[in-house]
C-alpha angles and dihedrals in degrees: 000000000000121000112271133198112268139155135195129240100193107302092344118097115209111206133192092260092060094043089051090048092054089047092054093050090050091050091050092047093049094047092048093051096044094046093052100041097093110026119171142178088246101052125207128221094279094047092047091053091048093047089049092055093047091047093050093050092043089053090051093050095044091053090058101032110018095168098047103035096116091053099051099031096093093049101043095040091050089049094049094047091048095049091047093052093038093052093047098044088081088077090068109094114255091015131099131200108264088216088072085071113089090212092060096044089048091052089051091050091048088051093053089044092058093038089057092056095040095054092041094054091040091055103036104024122249097275097050093042092053091045092067089067087064093053131139089000135355085230088075094056096101089049092052091050092047091049091053091059097038094053091049089051089049093050092054096044095042094058095038092050097046094048093044093050093045092055093044090049090051092048093049094048091049089050092052101035099027114207093328093103108033097131099056089047090050093049093047090051094051094047094046092046090053093045093051094047090050092049095050094045091046095050090048087050092050093048090050093049092048093052094047096044102038095093090050091052091047091052092052095054 
């Protein structure tokens, strides 16, 4: 991998992926602030676009977790928006998608891991939430625990592998074909970036919904 810009703060090395991640978070914060400063009953073009994005995300969340949509909407919506921008930022010259860095995707997967348990405990209570690990039999407890860690690892590696391979494939095609095929490569990158953001966010949504609804499912059996 090529050398990238980095600097050290004491013993901590700040790399380009982390700087880009901070930049994306700042962009999302600024856009959210600017687009919600002057809301009105008769929306303009910007407010219409923002409302359309929010409505689309809300419909996707409600379809999976209809009873808990309001609770997890801020987290899932922010995660989706971050992933879309992070995956597409590699199209900007001299920048690379931070999601091609395993440390970034691992941090996102760990965030999802803790969020699943946080929302599960908040919704069901600690005792009821922990009880679902003993269902349908306490013998399955080790397998439930293993599955929690393996799916977190799979989240991190899946996004990292796909984004890394996408950028490497684009680089190889450009080396072989030069700039004779920039548009197909650009379209491939955009489509794959959106697909990977959707998959990661949807898996996180499914995990959250499962944690928040597990006790309800158990009580119905």
